PDBQT receptor file of N, H, CA, C and O in Angstrom, charges set to zero:
ATOM      1  N   MET A   1       2.657 -41.877 -26.335  1.00  0.00    +0.000 N 
ATOM      2  CA  MET A   1       4.152 -41.478 -26.112  1.00  0.00    +0.000 C 
ATOM      3  C   MET A   1       4.816 -41.920 -25.401  1.00  0.00    +0.000 C 
ATOM      4  O   MET A   1       4.392 -41.818 -24.250  1.00  0.00    +0.000 OA
ATOM      5  N   SER A   2       6.437 -42.785 -25.570  1.00  0.00    +0.000 N 
ATOM      6  H   SER A   2       6.781 -42.868 -26.506  1.00  0.00    +0.000 HD
ATOM      7  CA  SER A   2       7.051 -43.139 -24.585  1.00  0.00    +0.000 C 
ATOM      8  C   SER A   2       7.447 -42.493 -23.466  1.00  0.00    +0.000 C 
ATOM      9  O   SER A   2       7.396 -41.295 -23.185  1.00  0.00    +0.000 OA
ATOM     10  N   THR A   3       8.037 -43.866 -22.572  1.00  0.00    +0.000 N 
ATOM     11  H   THR A   3       8.079 -44.839 -22.800  1.00  0.00    +0.000 HD
ATOM     12  CA  THR A   3       7.861 -43.062 -21.182  1.00  0.00    +0.000 C 
ATOM     13  C   THR A   3       9.548 -42.074 -20.985  1.00  0.00    +0.000 C 
ATOM     14  O   THR A   3       9.867 -41.380 -20.020  1.00  0.00    +0.000 OA
ATOM     15  N   ARG A   4      10.270 -42.315 -22.109  1.00  0.00    +0.000 N 
ATOM     16  H   ARG A   4      10.011 -42.879 -22.893  1.00  0.00    +0.000 HD
ATOM     17  CA  ARG A   4      11.432 -41.395 -21.891  1.00  0.00    +0.000 C 
ATOM     18  C   ARG A   4      10.586 -39.817 -22.616  1.00  0.00    +0.000 C 
ATOM     19  O   ARG A   4      10.954 -38.707 -22.230  1.00  0.00    +0.000 OA
ATOM     20  N   ALA A   5       9.746 -39.938 -23.402  1.00  0.00    +0.000 N 
ATOM     21  H   ALA A   5       9.447 -40.840 -23.716  1.00  0.00    +0.000 HD
ATOM     22  CA  ALA A   5       9.349 -38.459 -23.648  1.00  0.00    +0.000 C 
ATOM     23  C   ALA A   5       8.536 -37.886 -22.511  1.00  0.00    +0.000 C 
ATOM     24  O   ALA A   5       8.845 -36.784 -22.057  1.00  0.00    +0.000 OA
ATOM     25  N   GLN A   6       7.518 -38.567 -22.024  1.00  0.00    +0.000 N 
ATOM     26  H   GLN A   6       7.267 -39.462 -22.393  1.00  0.00    +0.000 HD
ATOM     27  CA  GLN A   6       6.922 -38.407 -20.643  1.00  0.00    +0.000 C 
ATOM     28  C   GLN A   6       7.600 -37.854 -19.682  1.00  0.00    +0.000 C 
ATOM     29  O   GLN A   6       7.169 -36.996 -18.911  1.00  0.00    +0.000 OA
ATOM     30  N   THR A   7       8.935 -38.433 -19.695  1.00  0.00    +0.000 N 
ATOM     31  H   THR A   7       9.286 -39.129 -20.321  1.00  0.00    +0.000 HD
ATOM     32  CA  THR A   7       9.442 -38.114 -18.253  1.00  0.00    +0.000 C 
ATOM     33  C   THR A   7      10.367 -36.827 -18.365  1.00  0.00    +0.000 C 
ATOM     34  O   THR A   7      10.792 -36.115 -17.455  1.00  0.00    +0.000 OA
ATOM     35  N   GLN A   8      10.617 -36.698 -20.130  1.00  0.00    +0.000 N 
ATOM     36  H   GLN A   8      10.272 -37.276 -20.870  1.00  0.00    +0.000 HD
ATOM     37  CA  GLN A   8      11.542 -35.192 -20.151  1.00  0.00    +0.000 C 
ATOM     38  C   GLN A   8      10.369 -34.203 -20.412  1.00  0.00    +0.000 C 
ATOM     39  O   GLN A   8      10.623 -33.003 -20.310  1.00  0.00    +0.000 OA
ATOM     40  N   VAL A   9       9.048 -34.615 -20.757  1.00  0.00    +0.000 N 
ATOM     41  H   VAL A   9       8.842 -35.590 -20.840  1.00  0.00    +0.000 HD
ATOM     42  CA  VAL A   9       7.948 -33.217 -20.845  1.00  0.00    +0.000 C 
ATOM     43  C   VAL A   9       8.052 -33.394 -19.079  1.00  0.00    +0.000 C 
ATOM     44  O   VAL A   9       8.768 -32.513 -18.603  1.00  0.00    +0.000 OA
ATOM     45  N   MET A  10       7.601 -34.147 -18.263  1.00  0.00    +0.000 N 
ATOM     46  H   MET A  10       7.018 -34.862 -18.649  1.00  0.00    +0.000 HD
ATOM     47  CA  MET A  10       7.448 -33.836 -16.619  1.00  0.00    +0.000 C 
ATOM     48  C   MET A  10       8.691 -33.397 -16.072  1.00  0.00    +0.000 C 
ATOM     49  O   MET A  10       8.728 -33.310 -14.844  1.00  0.00    +0.000 OA
ATOM     50  N   GLY A  11      10.075 -32.999 -16.947  1.00  0.00    +0.000 N 
ATOM     51  H   GLY A  11      10.045 -33.070 -17.944  1.00  0.00    +0.000 HD
ATOM     52  CA  GLY A  11      11.039 -32.675 -16.112  1.00  0.00    +0.000 C 
ATOM     53  C   GLY A  11      11.450 -33.074 -15.472  1.00  0.00    +0.000 C 
ATOM     54  O   GLY A  11      12.160 -32.257 -14.887  1.00  0.00    +0.000 OA
ATOM     55  N   LYS A  12      11.555 -34.620 -14.807  1.00  0.00    +0.000 N 
ATOM     56  H   LYS A  12      10.978 -35.284 -15.282  1.00  0.00    +0.000 HD
ATOM     57  CA  LYS A  12      12.124 -35.107 -14.059  1.00  0.00    +0.000 C 
ATOM     58  C   LYS A  12      12.715 -36.651 -14.384  1.00  0.00    +0.000 C 
ATOM     59  O   LYS A  12      12.180 -37.549 -15.034  1.00  0.00    +0.000 OA
ATOM     60  N   PRO A  13      13.936 -36.632 -13.734  1.00  0.00    +0.000 N 
ATOM     61  CA  PRO A  13      14.626 -38.204 -14.015  1.00  0.00    +0.000 C 
ATOM     62  C   PRO A  13      13.901 -39.059 -14.157  1.00  0.00    +0.000 C 
ATOM     63  O   PRO A  13      12.739 -38.829 -13.825  1.00  0.00    +0.000 OA
ATOM     64  N   PRO A  14      14.162 -40.138 -14.591  1.00  0.00    +0.000 N 
ATOM     65  CA  PRO A  14      13.473 -41.421 -14.754  1.00  0.00    +0.000 C 
ATOM     66  C   PRO A  14      14.071 -42.274 -13.263  1.00  0.00    +0.000 C 
ATOM     67  O   PRO A  14      15.269 -42.177 -12.996  1.00  0.00    +0.000 OA
ATOM     68  N   LEU A  15      13.299 -42.954 -12.505  1.00  0.00    +0.000 N 
ATOM     69  H   LEU A  15      12.326 -43.033 -12.722  1.00  0.00    +0.000 HD
ATOM     70  CA  LEU A  15      13.304 -43.630 -11.375  1.00  0.00    +0.000 C 
ATOM     71  C   LEU A  15      14.617 -44.939 -11.421  1.00  0.00    +0.000 C 
ATOM     72  O   LEU A  15      14.261 -45.672 -12.344  1.00  0.00    +0.000 OA
ATOM     73  N   ARG A  16      15.644 -45.378 -10.954  1.00  0.00    +0.000 N 
ATOM     74  H   ARG A  16      15.933 -44.782 -10.204  1.00  0.00    +0.000 HD
ATOM     75  CA  ARG A  16      16.743 -46.091 -11.411  1.00  0.00    +0.000 C 
ATOM     76  C   ARG A  16      16.848 -47.220 -10.299  1.00  0.00    +0.000 C 
ATOM     77  O   ARG A  16      16.627 -46.908  -9.129  1.00  0.00    +0.000 OA
ATOM     78  N   ALA A  17      17.121 -48.293 -10.577  1.00  0.00    +0.000 N 
ATOM     79  H   ALA A  17      17.301 -48.546 -11.527  1.00  0.00    +0.000 HD
ATOM     80  CA  ALA A  17      17.376 -49.117  -9.368  1.00  0.00    +0.000 C 
ATOM     81  C   ALA A  17      18.451 -49.359  -9.200  1.00  0.00    +0.000 C 
ATOM     82  O   ALA A  17      19.066 -50.356  -9.576  1.00  0.00    +0.000 OA
ATOM     83  N   VAL A  18      19.026 -47.955  -8.269  1.00  0.00    +0.000 N 
ATOM     84  H   VAL A  18      18.525 -47.145  -7.965  1.00  0.00    +0.000 HD
ATOM     85  CA  VAL A  18      20.142 -47.599  -7.365  1.00  0.00    +0.000 C 
ATOM     86  C   VAL A  18      19.553 -47.139  -6.502  1.00  0.00    +0.000 C 
ATOM     87  O   VAL A  18      18.416 -46.692  -6.656  1.00  0.00    +0.000 OA
ATOM     88  N   PRO A  19      20.369 -47.134  -5.047  1.00  0.00    +0.000 N 
ATOM     89  CA  PRO A  19      20.412 -46.070  -3.854  1.00  0.00    +0.000 C 
ATOM     90  C   PRO A  19      20.118 -45.284  -3.950  1.00  0.00    +0.000 C 
ATOM     91  O   PRO A  19      20.906 -44.661  -4.662  1.00  0.00    +0.000 OA
ATOM     92  N   MET A  20      19.030 -44.500  -3.551  1.00  0.00    +0.000 N 
ATOM     93  H   MET A  20      18.390 -45.007  -2.973  1.00  0.00    +0.000 HD
ATOM     94  CA  MET A  20      18.927 -42.802  -3.832  1.00  0.00    +0.000 C 
ATOM     95  C   MET A  20      19.992 -42.384  -2.258  1.00  0.00    +0.000 C 
ATOM     96  O   MET A  20      19.665 -42.680  -1.108  1.00  0.00    +0.000 OA
ATOM     97  N   ALA A  21      20.931 -41.842  -2.560  1.00  0.00    +0.000 N 
ATOM     98  H   ALA A  21      21.196 -41.602  -3.493  1.00  0.00    +0.000 HD
ATOM     99  CA  ALA A  21      21.755 -41.366  -1.284  1.00  0.00    +0.000 C 
ATOM    100  C   ALA A  21      21.177 -40.292  -0.517  1.00  0.00    +0.000 C 
ATOM    101  O   ALA A  21      21.728 -40.197   0.579  1.00  0.00    +0.000 OA
ATOM    102  N   LEU A  22      20.060 -39.266  -0.748  1.00  0.00    +0.000 N 
ATOM    103  H   LEU A  22      19.612 -39.343  -1.639  1.00  0.00    +0.000 HD
ATOM    104  CA  LEU A  22      19.273 -38.626  -0.183  1.00  0.00    +0.000 C 
ATOM    105  C   LEU A  22      18.495 -39.004   0.961  1.00  0.00    +0.000 C 
ATOM    106  O   LEU A  22      18.456 -38.418   2.042  1.00  0.00    +0.000 OA
ATOM    107  N   PHE A  23      17.589 -40.530   0.455  1.00  0.00    +0.000 N 
ATOM    108  H   PHE A  23      17.621 -41.006  -0.423  1.00  0.00    +0.000 HD
ATOM    109  CA  PHE A  23      17.070 -40.832   1.722  1.00  0.00    +0.000 C 
ATOM    110  C   PHE A  23      17.387 -42.046   2.499  1.00  0.00    +0.000 C 
ATOM    111  O   PHE A  23      18.191 -42.867   2.060  1.00  0.00    +0.000 OA
ATOM    112  N   PRO A  24      16.783 -42.199   3.651  1.00  0.00    +0.000 N 
ATOM    113  CA  PRO A  24      17.503 -43.544   4.062  1.00  0.00    +0.000 C 
ATOM    114  C   PRO A  24      17.284 -44.932   4.178  1.00  0.00    +0.000 C 
ATOM    115  O   PRO A  24      16.096 -45.203   4.010  1.00  0.00    +0.000 OA
ATOM    116  N   THR A  25      18.125 -46.077   4.445  1.00  0.00    +0.000 N 
ATOM    117  H   THR A  25      19.090 -45.857   4.582  1.00  0.00    +0.000 HD
ATOM    118  CA  THR A  25      18.019 -47.514   3.944  1.00  0.00    +0.000 C 
ATOM    119  C   THR A  25      17.876 -47.868   5.578  1.00  0.00    +0.000 C 
ATOM    120  O   THR A  25      18.510 -47.405   6.526  1.00  0.00    +0.000 OA
ATOM    121  N   MET A  26      16.680 -48.976   5.543  1.00  0.00    +0.000 N 
ATOM    122  H   MET A  26      16.165 -49.352   4.773  1.00  0.00    +0.000 HD
ATOM    123  CA  MET A  26      16.338 -49.562   6.692  1.00  0.00    +0.000 C 
ATOM    124  C   MET A  26      16.730 -51.072   6.555  1.00  0.00    +0.000 C 
ATOM    125  O   MET A  26      16.843 -51.638   5.467  1.00  0.00    +0.000 OA
ATOM    126  N   GLY A  27      16.922 -51.652   7.748  1.00  0.00    +0.000 N 
ATOM    127  H   GLY A  27      16.831 -51.193   8.632  1.00  0.00    +0.000 HD
ATOM    128  CA  GLY A  27      17.436 -52.847   8.140  1.00  0.00    +0.000 C 
ATOM    129  C   GLY A  27      16.356 -54.036   7.081  1.00  0.00    +0.000 C 
ATOM    130  O   GLY A  27      16.870 -54.765   6.232  1.00  0.00    +0.000 OA
ATOM    131  N   SER A  28      14.755 -54.011   7.381  1.00  0.00    +0.000 N 
ATOM    132  H   SER A  28      14.338 -53.419   8.071  1.00  0.00    +0.000 HD
ATOM    133  CA  SER A  28      14.014 -54.738   6.233  1.00  0.00    +0.000 C 
ATOM    134  C   SER A  28      12.580 -53.709   6.051  1.00  0.00    +0.000 C 
ATOM    135  O   SER A  28      12.188 -52.614   6.453  1.00  0.00    +0.000 OA
ATOM    136  N   LEU A  29      12.190 -54.635   5.331  1.00  0.00    +0.000 N 
ATOM    137  H   LEU A  29      12.509 -55.524   5.005  1.00  0.00    +0.000 HD
ATOM    138  CA  LEU A  29      10.715 -54.075   4.424  1.00  0.00    +0.000 C 
ATOM    139  C   LEU A  29       9.915 -53.841   5.604  1.00  0.00    +0.000 C 
ATOM    140  O   LEU A  29       9.454 -52.726   5.846  1.00  0.00    +0.000 OA
ATOM    141  N   GLN A  30       9.704 -54.975   6.445  1.00  0.00    +0.000 N 
ATOM    142  H   GLN A  30      10.078 -55.881   6.248  1.00  0.00    +0.000 HD
ATOM    143  CA  GLN A  30       8.472 -54.322   8.020  1.00  0.00    +0.000 C 
ATOM    144  C   GLN A  30       9.256 -52.840   8.732  1.00  0.00    +0.000 C 
ATOM    145  O   GLN A  30       8.453 -52.025   9.186  1.00  0.00    +0.000 OA
ATOM    146  N   GLU A  31      10.566 -52.523   8.828  1.00  0.00    +0.000 N 
ATOM    147  H   GLU A  31      11.218 -53.185   8.459  1.00  0.00    +0.000 HD
ATOM    148  CA  GLU A  31      10.669 -51.454   9.710  1.00  0.00    +0.000 C 
ATOM    149  C   GLU A  31      10.299 -50.454   8.723  1.00  0.00    +0.000 C 
ATOM    150  O   GLU A  31       9.834 -49.396   9.147  1.00  0.00    +0.000 OA
ATOM    151  N   VAL A  32      10.471 -50.673   7.119  1.00  0.00    +0.000 N 
ATOM    152  H   VAL A  32      10.849 -51.532   6.774  1.00  0.00    +0.000 HD
ATOM    153  CA  VAL A  32      10.064 -49.398   6.642  1.00  0.00    +0.000 C 
ATOM    154  C   VAL A  32       8.445 -49.138   6.475  1.00  0.00    +0.000 C 
ATOM    155  O   VAL A  32       7.990 -48.002   6.342  1.00  0.00    +0.000 OA
ATOM    156  N   ILE A  33       7.664 -50.274   6.496  1.00  0.00    +0.000 N 
ATOM    157  H   ILE A  33       8.033 -51.197   6.604  1.00  0.00    +0.000 HD
ATOM    158  CA  ILE A  33       6.250 -50.334   6.690  1.00  0.00    +0.000 C 
ATOM    159  C   ILE A  33       6.094 -49.692   8.004  1.00  0.00    +0.000 C 
ATOM    160  O   ILE A  33       5.540 -48.592   8.017  1.00  0.00    +0.000 OA
ATOM    161  N   ASP A  34       6.540 -50.264   9.237  1.00  0.00    +0.000 N 
ATOM    162  H   ASP A  34       6.989 -51.157   9.226  1.00  0.00    +0.000 HD
ATOM    163  CA  ASP A  34       6.337 -49.430  10.038  1.00  0.00    +0.000 C 
ATOM    164  C   ASP A  34       6.829 -47.814  10.177  1.00  0.00    +0.000 C 
ATOM    165  O   ASP A  34       6.044 -47.057  10.746  1.00  0.00    +0.000 OA
ATOM    166  N   PHE A  35       7.515 -47.522   9.906  1.00  0.00    +0.000 N 
ATOM    167  H   PHE A  35       8.153 -48.138   9.443  1.00  0.00    +0.000 HD
ATOM    168  CA  PHE A  35       8.066 -46.084   9.706  1.00  0.00    +0.000 C 
ATOM    169  C   PHE A  35       6.687 -45.201   8.962  1.00  0.00    +0.000 C 
ATOM    170  O   PHE A  35       6.030 -44.255   9.397  1.00  0.00    +0.000 OA
ATOM    171  N   ALA A  36       6.604 -45.892   7.800  1.00  0.00    +0.000 N 
ATOM    172  H   ALA A  36       7.137 -46.661   7.447  1.00  0.00    +0.000 HD
ATOM    173  CA  ALA A  36       5.374 -45.196   7.147  1.00  0.00    +0.000 C 
ATOM    174  C   ALA A  36       3.695 -44.947   7.959  1.00  0.00    +0.000 C 
ATOM    175  O   ALA A  36       2.853 -44.058   7.841  1.00  0.00    +0.000 OA
ATOM    176  N   GLU A  37       3.762 -46.253   8.817  1.00  0.00    +0.000 N 
ATOM    177  H   GLU A  37       4.447 -46.975   8.913  1.00  0.00    +0.000 HD
ATOM    178  CA  GLU A  37       2.005 -46.344   9.540  1.00  0.00    +0.000 C 
ATOM    179  C   GLU A  37       2.569 -45.091  10.314  1.00  0.00    +0.000 C 
ATOM    180  O   GLU A  37       1.816 -44.118  10.281  1.00  0.00    +0.000 OA
ATOM    181  N   SER A  38       3.930 -44.905  11.110  1.00  0.00    +0.000 N 
ATOM    182  H   SER A  38       4.542 -45.695  11.137  1.00  0.00    +0.000 HD
ATOM    183  CA  SER A  38       3.870 -43.922  11.898  1.00  0.00    +0.000 C 
ATOM    184  C   SER A  38       4.037 -42.439  11.795  1.00  0.00    +0.000 C 
ATOM    185  O   SER A  38       4.376 -41.579  12.609  1.00  0.00    +0.000 OA
ATOM    186  N   ASN A  39       3.638 -42.412  10.346  1.00  0.00    +0.000 N 
ATOM    187  H   ASN A  39       3.363 -43.110   9.686  1.00  0.00    +0.000 HD
ATOM    188  CA  ASN A  39       3.783 -40.939   9.881  1.00  0.00    +0.000 C 
ATOM    189  C   ASN A  39       2.529 -40.719   9.149  1.00  0.00    +0.000 C 
ATOM    190  O   ASN A  39       2.438 -39.674   8.505  1.00  0.00    +0.000 OA
ATOM    191  N   LEU A  40       1.513 -41.576   9.151  1.00  0.00    +0.000 N 
ATOM    192  H   LEU A  40       1.587 -42.425   9.675  1.00  0.00    +0.000 HD
ATOM    193  CA  LEU A  40       0.261 -41.556   8.717  1.00  0.00    +0.000 C 
ATOM    194  C   LEU A  40      -0.575 -40.409   9.786  1.00  0.00    +0.000 C 
ATOM    195  O   LEU A  40      -0.199 -40.432  10.958  1.00  0.00    +0.000 OA
ATOM    196  N   PRO A  41      -1.420 -39.655   9.505  1.00  0.00    +0.000 N 
ATOM    197  CA  PRO A  41      -1.782 -39.669   7.773  1.00  0.00    +0.000 C 
ATOM    198  C   PRO A  41      -0.724 -38.717   6.981  1.00  0.00    +0.000 C 
ATOM    199  O   PRO A  41      -0.590 -37.575   7.420  1.00  0.00    +0.000 OA
ATOM    200  N   ILE A  42       0.097 -39.140   5.750  1.00  0.00    +0.000 N 
ATOM    201  H   ILE A  42      -0.012 -40.068   5.393  1.00  0.00    +0.000 HD
ATOM    202  CA  ILE A  42       0.759 -38.669   5.184  1.00  0.00    +0.000 C 
ATOM    203  C   ILE A  42       0.074 -37.463   4.401  1.00  0.00    +0.000 C 
ATOM    204  O   ILE A  42      -0.614 -37.690   3.405  1.00  0.00    +0.000 OA
ATOM    205  N   SER A  43       0.319 -35.961   4.961  1.00  0.00    +0.000 N 
ATOM    206  H   SER A  43       0.877 -35.777   5.770  1.00  0.00    +0.000 HD
ATOM    207  CA  SER A  43      -0.241 -35.033   4.256  1.00  0.00    +0.000 C 
ATOM    208  C   SER A  43       0.415 -34.337   2.864  1.00  0.00    +0.000 C 
ATOM    209  O   SER A  43      -0.213 -33.589   2.115  1.00  0.00    +0.000 OA
ATOM    210  N   SER A  44       1.593 -34.683   2.716  1.00  0.00    +0.000 N 
ATOM    211  H   SER A  44       2.103 -35.291   3.325  1.00  0.00    +0.000 HD
ATOM    212  CA  SER A  44       2.060 -33.840   1.778  1.00  0.00    +0.000 C 
ATOM    213  C   SER A  44       3.194 -34.802   0.627  1.00  0.00    +0.000 C 
ATOM    214  O   SER A  44       3.846 -35.787   0.969  1.00  0.00    +0.000 OA
ATOM    215  N   LYS A  45       3.178 -34.340  -0.403  1.00  0.00    +0.000 N 
ATOM    216  H   LYS A  45       2.648 -33.539  -0.682  1.00  0.00    +0.000 HD
ATOM    217  CA  LYS A  45       3.716 -34.908  -1.379  1.00  0.00    +0.000 C 
ATOM    218  C   LYS A  45       5.035 -35.341  -1.064  1.00  0.00    +0.000 C 
ATOM    219  O   LYS A  45       5.454 -36.459  -1.366  1.00  0.00    +0.000 OA
ATOM    220  N   ASN A  46       5.892 -34.219  -0.283  1.00  0.00    +0.000 N 
ATOM    221  H   ASN A  46       5.552 -33.312  -0.037  1.00  0.00    +0.000 HD
ATOM    222  CA  ASN A  46       7.363 -34.418   0.080  1.00  0.00    +0.000 C 
ATOM    223  C   ASN A  46       7.193 -35.573   1.295  1.00  0.00    +0.000 C 
ATOM    224  O   ASN A  46       8.270 -36.167   1.328  1.00  0.00    +0.000 OA
ATOM    225  N   GLU A  47       6.576 -35.953   1.980  1.00  0.00    +0.000 N 
ATOM    226  H   GLU A  47       5.700 -35.470   1.953  1.00  0.00    +0.000 HD
ATOM    227  CA  GLU A  47       6.593 -37.193   2.860  1.00  0.00    +0.000 C 
ATOM    228  C   GLU A  47       6.377 -38.431   2.200  1.00  0.00    +0.000 C 
ATOM    229  O   GLU A  47       7.144 -39.368   2.423  1.00  0.00    +0.000 OA
ATOM    230  N   MET A  48       5.290 -38.562   1.304  1.00  0.00    +0.000 N 
ATOM    231  H   MET A  48       4.667 -37.801   1.123  1.00  0.00    +0.000 HD
ATOM    232  CA  MET A  48       4.950 -39.745   0.469  1.00  0.00    +0.000 C 
ATOM    233  C   MET A  48       6.190 -39.842   0.014  1.00  0.00    +0.000 C 
ATOM    234  O   MET A  48       6.768 -40.877   0.345  1.00  0.00    +0.000 OA
ATOM    235  N   HIS A  49       6.907 -38.933  -0.778  1.00  0.00    +0.000 N 
ATOM    236  H   HIS A  49       6.437 -38.092  -1.046  1.00  0.00    +0.000 HD
ATOM    237  CA  HIS A  49       8.207 -39.127  -1.618  1.00  0.00    +0.000 C 
ATOM    238  C   HIS A  49       9.353 -39.667  -0.707  1.00  0.00    +0.000 C 
ATOM    239  O   HIS A  49      10.015 -40.654  -1.026  1.00  0.00    +0.000 OA
ATOM    240  N   SER A  50       9.537 -39.007   0.378  1.00  0.00    +0.000 N 
ATOM    241  H   SER A  50       8.999 -38.205   0.637  1.00  0.00    +0.000 HD
ATOM    242  CA  SER A  50      10.894 -39.890   1.446  1.00  0.00    +0.000 C 
ATOM    243  C   SER A  50      10.251 -41.223   1.558  1.00  0.00    +0.000 C 
ATOM    244  O   SER A  50      10.923 -42.194   1.210  1.00  0.00    +0.000 OA
ATOM    245  N   ILE A  51       8.918 -41.423   2.040  1.00  0.00    +0.000 N 
ATOM    246  H   ILE A  51       8.372 -40.634   2.322  1.00  0.00    +0.000 HD
ATOM    247  CA  ILE A  51       8.716 -42.810   2.662  1.00  0.00    +0.000 C 
ATOM    248  C   ILE A  51       9.168 -43.848   1.645  1.00  0.00    +0.000 C 
ATOM    249  O   ILE A  51       9.931 -44.783   1.888  1.00  0.00    +0.000 OA
ATOM    250  N   LEU A  52       8.432 -43.482   0.128  1.00  0.00    +0.000 N 
ATOM    251  H   LEU A  52       7.812 -42.723  -0.069  1.00  0.00    +0.000 HD
ATOM    252  CA  LEU A  52       8.446 -44.032  -1.176  1.00  0.00    +0.000 C 
ATOM    253  C   LEU A  52      10.044 -44.543  -1.665  1.00  0.00    +0.000 C 
ATOM    254  O   LEU A  52      10.523 -45.550  -2.187  1.00  0.00    +0.000 OA
ATOM    255  N   MET A  53      10.557 -43.194  -1.157  1.00  0.00    +0.000 N 
ATOM    256  H   MET A  53      10.168 -42.377  -0.733  1.00  0.00    +0.000 HD
ATOM    257  CA  MET A  53      12.397 -43.642  -1.602  1.00  0.00    +0.000 C 
ATOM    258  C   MET A  53      12.964 -44.395  -0.241  1.00  0.00    +0.000 C 
ATOM    259  O   MET A  53      14.120 -44.812  -0.310  1.00  0.00    +0.000 OA
ATOM    260  N   THR A  54      12.485 -44.529   0.565  1.00  0.00    +0.000 N 
ATOM    261  H   THR A  54      11.546 -44.190   0.621  1.00  0.00    +0.000 HD
ATOM    262  CA  THR A  54      12.975 -44.788   1.808  1.00  0.00    +0.000 C 
ATOM    263  C   THR A  54      12.705 -46.334   1.454  1.00  0.00    +0.000 C 
ATOM    264  O   THR A  54      13.667 -47.076   1.654  1.00  0.00    +0.000 OA
ATOM    265  N   TYR A  55      11.406 -46.982   0.905  1.00  0.00    +0.000 N 
ATOM    266  H   TYR A  55      10.624 -46.380   0.742  1.00  0.00    +0.000 HD
ATOM    267  CA  TYR A  55      11.441 -48.387   0.433  1.00  0.00    +0.000 C 
ATOM    268  C   TYR A  55      11.968 -48.516  -0.085  1.00  0.00    +0.000 C 
ATOM    269  O   TYR A  55      12.788 -49.385   0.213  1.00  0.00    +0.000 OA
ATOM    270  N   HIS A  56      12.114 -47.855  -1.385  1.00  0.00    +0.000 N 
ATOM    271  H   HIS A  56      11.448 -47.149  -1.628  1.00  0.00    +0.000 HD
ATOM    272  CA  HIS A  56      12.953 -48.261  -2.622  1.00  0.00    +0.000 C 
ATOM    273  C   HIS A  56      14.569 -48.556  -2.288  1.00  0.00    +0.000 C 
ATOM    274  O   HIS A  56      15.154 -49.379  -2.991  1.00  0.00    +0.000 OA
ATOM    275  N   ASN A  57      15.299 -47.857  -1.182  1.00  0.00    +0.000 N 
ATOM    276  H   ASN A  57      14.824 -47.187  -0.610  1.00  0.00    +0.000 HD
ATOM    277  CA  ASN A  57      16.583 -48.093  -0.791  1.00  0.00    +0.000 C 
ATOM    278  C   ASN A  57      16.668 -49.389  -0.161  1.00  0.00    +0.000 C 
ATOM    279  O   ASN A  57      17.491 -50.266  -0.423  1.00  0.00    +0.000 OA
ATOM    280  N   SER A  58      15.668 -49.431   0.765  1.00  0.00    +0.000 N 
ATOM    281  H   SER A  58      14.999 -48.719   0.979  1.00  0.00    +0.000 HD
ATOM    282  CA  SER A  58      15.506 -50.875   1.536  1.00  0.00    +0.000 C 
ATOM    283  C   SER A  58      15.169 -52.035   1.149  1.00  0.00    +0.000 C 
ATOM    284  O   SER A  58      15.401 -53.050   1.805  1.00  0.00    +0.000 OA
ATOM    285  N   LEU A  59      14.501 -52.010  -0.118  1.00  0.00    +0.000 N 
ATOM    286  H   LEU A  59      14.313 -51.186  -0.651  1.00  0.00    +0.000 HD
ATOM    287  CA  LEU A  59      14.006 -52.941  -0.765  1.00  0.00    +0.000 C 
ATOM    288  C   LEU A  59      15.452 -53.314  -2.031  1.00  0.00    +0.000 C 
ATOM    289  O   LEU A  59      16.035 -54.341  -2.380  1.00  0.00    +0.000 OA
ATOM    290  N   LEU A  60      15.486 -52.802  -2.158  1.00  0.00    +0.000 N 
ATOM    291  H   LEU A  60      15.012 -51.968  -1.875  1.00  0.00    +0.000 HD
ATOM    292  CA  LEU A  60      17.232 -52.897  -3.355  1.00  0.00    +0.000 C 
ATOM    293  C   LEU A  60      18.333 -53.475  -2.077  1.00  0.00    +0.000 C 
ATOM    294  O   LEU A  60      19.174 -54.285  -2.470  1.00  0.00    +0.000 OA
ATOM    295  N   LYS A  61      18.360 -53.186  -0.918  1.00  0.00    +0.000 N 
ATOM    296  H   LYS A  61      17.677 -52.529  -0.599  1.00  0.00    +0.000 HD
ATOM    297  CA  LYS A  61      19.404 -53.723  -0.148  1.00  0.00    +0.000 C 
ATOM    298  C   LYS A  61      18.783 -55.393   0.707  1.00  0.00    +0.000 C 
ATOM    299  O   LYS A  61      19.392 -56.255   1.340  1.00  0.00    +0.000 OA
ATOM    300  N   VAL A  62      17.821 -55.290   0.448  1.00  0.00    +0.000 N 
ATOM    301  H   VAL A  62      17.327 -54.589  -0.067  1.00  0.00    +0.000 HD
ATOM    302  CA  VAL A  62      17.038 -56.718   0.744  1.00  0.00    +0.000 C 
ATOM    303  C   VAL A  62      17.468 -57.682  -0.485  1.00  0.00    +0.000 C 
ATOM    304  O   VAL A  62      18.113 -58.718  -0.331  1.00  0.00    +0.000 OA
ATOM    305  N   LEU A  63      17.029 -57.201  -1.679  1.00  0.00    +0.000 N 
ATOM    306  H   LEU A  63      16.505 -56.359  -1.804  1.00  0.00    +0.000 HD
ATOM    307  CA  LEU A  63      17.249 -58.051  -2.779  1.00  0.00    +0.000 C 
ATOM    308  C   LEU A  63      18.445 -58.219  -3.227  1.00  0.00    +0.000 C 
ATOM    309  O   LEU A  63      18.702 -58.923  -4.204  1.00  0.00    +0.000 OA
ATOM    310  N   GLY A  64      19.378 -57.523  -2.483  1.00  0.00    +0.000 N 
ATOM    311  H   GLY A  64      19.170 -56.951  -1.689  1.00  0.00    +0.000 HD
ATOM    312  CA  GLY A  64      21.206 -57.495  -2.795  1.00  0.00    +0.000 C 
ATOM    313  C   GLY A  64      21.708 -58.251  -1.853  1.00  0.00    +0.000 C 
ATOM    314  O   GLY A  64      22.938 -58.245  -1.795  1.00  0.00    +0.000 OA
ATOM    315  N   ARG A  65      20.750 -59.357  -0.565  1.00  0.00    +0.000 N 
ATOM    316  H   ARG A  65      19.751 -59.362  -0.612  1.00  0.00    +0.000 HD
ATOM    317  CA  ARG A  65      21.567 -59.846   0.647  1.00  0.00    +0.000 C 
ATOM    318  C   ARG A  65      21.633 -61.142  -0.471  1.00  0.00    +0.000 C 
ATOM    319  O   ARG A  65      22.252 -62.169  -0.189  1.00  0.00    +0.000 OA
TER     320      ARG A  65
């Protein structure tokens, strides 16, 4: 099954390399790691998703420098 077909089956749009406005962007990847560590243990899927999207936004920012 192709990635597109898997995405359509799961009902979620594919993740693209663009900032996700709903989530914060931090100044460095180390800040994101510190933020993630301060939230341990991660107890929900929503918490994990929020941290991953914060990393995603911050990584895009760092790569764009």
